[in-house]
N, C-alpha and C positions, 0 to 999 in steps of 0.2 A: 261704699257706704265704710265709714272707718270703723274702730274696734269699739270707739265709744258708744257711736248711735247705734253700733250692733248689739252692746252690752243693754242699752236704753230699751230696747223692742224684745231682747231677748231674755230670757230668764237665765241666771246661772246654773240652775239645774239642769237646763238643754246642752251647756257641752262640760259638765260635770256630772252625767247620769250613767249609765251601764257604758256608753260609747263615748268617752272622755274627747274634747276636741284634738286635733292633730295643729293647731293652727299656732303657731309660735307667738303670735301677736298677740292671742286673745290668755296665754298663761302669762307672758310679760305685764298684761293689764293687770290681772289679779294678784299677782305679786308685787306690782310697785304701787297700788292702790290699797292690797290689804285686805281685800276682800274675804270677808270671812266664810268659807264653805256651807253651804245648808247640811244640816241637821235630818237624818233620814231615821228611821224608826218604821216597823209595823203599822199596818192601816187598823182602822178603830178604834174606837174610846182610849183603848190602855195604849194604843202606840201615839194618839193624841196627847194624851197625858204624860208619855214617858217622852214626846219630843219637848213638849213645855218643861219640863224638871229639867232636861239638857239646857235647854235655850236660860233655864234659872242658872244653873250652875257654870255657865261657859263663862262668865268673867271672873268668879271665883277659882277656876282651873288653870284659866288662860295667864293671869296676874303674875300668878308664878315661873311662869314660864316663858314669858315675854322676851326674856333676852335670849333663850334658846332659838324661840320662834323670828325673832330679827335675823339672828344669824343666819339661819335656815334659808330666811327668805333672800337675804345678801346674796348668800352663795347662789342660789337657785337664778337670781337674776343675772349675776355673773356668769355663772354657767350656761344660762341660755344666751347670753350676748356673745359668749365664744362659740357655742352652738350656730346663733343666725351668720356669725363672721364666717365661720369655714362655709355654711351653707350659701352665703353669699359669693364666697371665691367660688365654690364648685359651680354656682351658676354663670358666674362670669368665665370660667375656665369651661364650661359646657358651649357657653357663647362663642367664646374665642376658638375652640375645636369645631364648630360649625361651621365658622368663617373659613379654617384653616382648611377641613373637607370641602366645604363647596369651592376654594381658591384651586384647590387640587386636584378637583373633578373637572374643573373647568381648563387646567394646566394641562391635564391629561387627554381630556377629549381634543383640546388644540394639538399637542402631540402625536395625537392617534390621526387628526387630520391631514398634520404634514407627512406622517410616515407613510401615509396612503398616498398621500402626491407624489412623493418622493419613489415610492415604491414603483407607481405607473408611469414615473418620469424615467427611473433606470431601467424597466421592464420595456417602455417604449425605445430608450437608445440601446438598449443591448440587443435590443431584437433586431433594430436599423442596423446594429455595427456588425449581427451575424449574417446578415441578410448580405450587405456590401462586402463581408470577408469570402462569404458562398462564394457572390461572385467574381470577387478578384483571384481566390483559388481556383474557381474553373477558367479563369482566364490564363493562370499562371502553366495551369496543367495541360489547357489546351496548345499553349507554347513550347511549353516544355516537350508534348509529343511531337510538335511539329519539328521543331529543332532537332531530336532526337532522329526523326525519319528521313530530315535532312543530311544530317550527319551519316546516317547510314549509307542512303544514297552517295553521297559523296565517297565515301571508304569504298563501296562498291565501285563507282565509276574508276577510281583511284585504284583499284587491283587489278580494273578489266584493262586499263590503260598499261600498267605495267605490264602485265600478261602480254597483250600484244605487241610492247617494246621490245621484249624479252632481252637481250644480253646489257641494254641500253643502259638500263634503269640500274641504279646502284645498290647493293647490297644492305647500304644503311636504309636508304628508302623501304625496300622490302621487307625490313627487320621491323619498320615504325607502323607501317601496316600492320604486320602481321600481329605483331603485340599488342596493337590497338583491337583487332577484330579478338584476338583470344580474352583479352580484359573483357570485353562488351561478353564474349562465351561464358567464362566465370562467374559474371555478376549474375546471370542469366539461368544458369543448369547448376553451380555447384551448391548455391545459397546464399543468402545475406550474411552478411558480416557477423550480425549477433550471433545467428544458427551456428554458424563456425566456431565461434568463440564459445558455445553453451558445449560444441563437442569438444572441445578441445579440454575443456574444465576438467575430465577424467584424468587428464593426467597431471594435473599439478601437485598433487603429492607427491609423484616420483621425480619432478622435476623442480622442486624447491630448494632441494641440497642438491641440484647439479648443476652449479651455475660453475663456469661458463656455459651458456647451450648455444649450438649453433642448430640455427635454421637452415636445412637444405631445401631450396625451392620454396622459399618464404610467401609468395605470392602477395597477395593484397596485404600481408603482415598480420593477420587477425594474431597468430601464436605469439608475434613478438610485443603485440601490446597487453596481450595478457601477462605474459613473462613481466613486461618491466611493470605493472599494474602490482603483481605482486613482491615485486624488488628485487626478481632473479637477474642478474646480467646476463645480457645475450645479443647477439647480433643473427644475418641471416643473409644468405646470397641467394641469386635466382641468375636464370638466364635472360630474362625479358627486362628487357630495357624499360617497358611501360611501367612493369612491375616495381622496378627498383624505385622509377620516379614515385609511384604511389606512394612509397614508402616513407621514401626520402622527405617527400613533402611532409610529412606527420612526424617526422625527428626522429625517425628509427634508422638503425645505425645497420644498412644493407647494401652489398657490391654487387654487380655485375659478374657474373662468370658462370665458367665451366663447372657443375659440381664435382666430377671425380678428380677433377685438378686442383681444383682452389682446396680438398680434402690433402691431395699429396702435399702441396705447399705446405702445411700446417706443421710446428711443431710438436713430435711426438710427444704424449701422455700431456696436452694442453686443457684440453677439456673435460667439463664432467658430463655433458651430455650432447647429443647430436638426434635430432628429430628432423623428420621427413613425412609430411602428411600428404598423400596422393600424387606422389613423383614416381616411384620407380615403376608402376605402371606403363609411364613414359619411356622407360629404359631398356635396351635389349638385356638376356640375363647374362651375358658377361660382363654386362658395364653393372649392373644390379652386385654380382659376386667381386667386383673392383673396388665397389661404394661400401661394402659390408667390409671388406677388409682393410680398407683406408680406415674407415669408419673407428675400427679396433686400434689402430696404431695412435691416432690420435687422440682417442681418450686416456686419459689417465688411470689407474686401478680401482676397480668400484666406479666408476663412469658406464653410460647406460645409454644405448642405440635405442631410438623407437621409429617404426616405420610404419606408415597406416596404408592402408590399400584398399580397394572395393574387394570383397570376398567373391572366388571365382566357385567356392561350393553352392553357390545361390544360384539355380538357374535363371530367376528373374534377373539377376546383376548381370550376368554373361552374357544374357539375350535379348536384354533391353538396353539399360541405363549405361554400363559400362560403354557401348560402342555410339554415345551422345559424343564424346568427343571425341572428333577424328585423329586427336593427336595420340590418343591412348595406343601400344603396339601390341599386347595382349594381356591379358590376366594372370597374378602370381600366386601360383598355389602356393596357399600357407604351409605345409610339406616341405616342399621346396626352397622356400624361403630361411624355414628352421634348419637343414641342412646346410644353407650357405651360412648363417650364425655358427652352427657347432663348428662347420669346418675353419672357419674364421678363428675362432677359439673363445668364442662365448659360451658362459655358461648360465645358468638360470633363465633358460629362454621361456618368457611367459607369453599365451598367447591371450587376446581378450576380443570378445565377439562386439562388436557394437549394430548401434542402430539397428532394433529389429523391425520387422514391416509390421504397421498396426496391425492387431486385428479383425479391423474392418477388410483389412485386404488380403487377409488371407482364406483359407480353404475353411469351410464351415463345420462346427462336429453336429452330430446328433445327440439332442438333448434325451439322456437315461432315463428322465423321472417317467413313473409311471408303466415302464417299461418290465415285462419280466420274462421268466422262461428262456425260452429259442431267441425269442425279440430281444430281450437286454441283452443276449451272451453274443449275438450277431450283430449289434449296435454295438456292442464293446469293440469286438475284432473289428470294425470297419471305422473306429474311432482312431484304436492302434494304429491301423492303415494310413488314417487319413493323417497323422502325425508324423510318420516315416515320409509319406509323398512331400507333405507340408513344408518340411524340415527342407528336402531335397529344391524346392520350388522356388521356397523363400526365405526364409533361415536370416540371417542376419546381412544387412547391403556392404559391412564395411568389417575389417578385423586390423588389428596392430601386433606387432611380434616386438616383444623389449627384452634384449638381452644386457647380461651385465657384462663388462672384462673382469675376469678375476683379479 
C-alpha cells in the first residue's frame, strides 16, 4: 500500500499524535503536499470553541509567515532527501557487507575443510614415513651390529693367528691389530667423544693464552678439536698409528712417535702449553719424571704443564675402574707427581679434583630431621664418620696437576 492510500484511509492525527510516525515517506508526503497539521486543544465545549477560533485565525496567522514556512518546508524536504540518501547507502552497504560476510564464511569453511584434509594427508604421510624410517633404522642397526660382531670376530681370529705364528708375523701387523683393539677399548670404556670434550672444557681458561699447545698422547683428538674451535694453535703426538690416522682424517695436526723422545727433540722454550690426558698411568715412574723434566725445558717462561690421570686416593678407582685398561701400569699418587713437578723447576703447582661420583653411588647419610638428644648426637657422629669413609671409598675419579714454569 502506497503513502497516498495510507493517508486516504488513515487520518493525519494517527501519525502526528503522541507518537509521531517514524516513516520518512510519511513526512515527505506531508511536506510535499503542505498538509496542515491538526489543531489540538482540551476536550469539552470550551475546547471545541478554542479549536474553532484557532481554525478561524489560522489563515490570518499563516499568511504573514508563508515565506518563512515555505523556506522551512523546502529545507525539511532537502534534509529529508539527504537523510534518505544516506539511509539508502547504509542499506546498500549492509547488503554488500552481508554478501561479503557470507562469501567470507563460505571461503573460511572451504579453507577449513581443505586444511583438515591436508592435515589428515600429512598425518597419514608422516606416520607412513616414520614407520618406514623405523623399519629402515632397525635394519641398519641390525646390519651394523652384525658387521661389528663380524669385525670383532675377524680381529679375534687375526690375533689368534698372530699368536700361533710366533716370530713369523711382522711387528707392523701386530701393531695394527693392537691399535685397532685399543681404539675399540677407548670407545667402550673411556667415554664418548662429546663426554670427553665436556671434561676438557674446564681447562680452556688456562689454555686460551698458552698457544702453541702440544697434546701428548692425543688419542682420538678431542682436546685438539676443542682447542682449534677456540682458535688456539695446537698439535698432537701419539704412539698409536690407529689414533694418528683417525685424527688425520679429521684434519688435525698429529704425528706418530714416542712421547719422551718427541719432547726431547723440541726447541727449548718453543711451547706455551703441554697437556696430557690419562697417559702417565701407562708409563713407569722413571719415564714420568723424564717427561716432566723435558716438558719444563720445552716450555717458555709462564708456560704450563697439565697432566690428568685417575685418582688413586679413591678406593673405588684403584680397586675397580683403573684396572679395566690392561695397559695401565700403576696409579700415580698426586703427591708423588707434585714432587716431580717441583724438582723439575715448576712453581705454583695446582691440583684439580675432577669427576666426583654422583650422590646416588655414594654412601647414604642419616637424616637428622626429627632427632634429638643422644640420638641426634650419635647420628651426627655417624654422619661425620660416613664422610671420612665416603671420601676414602669414592672421592673424585680423576685429578689434574698444573705447573707453571717461572
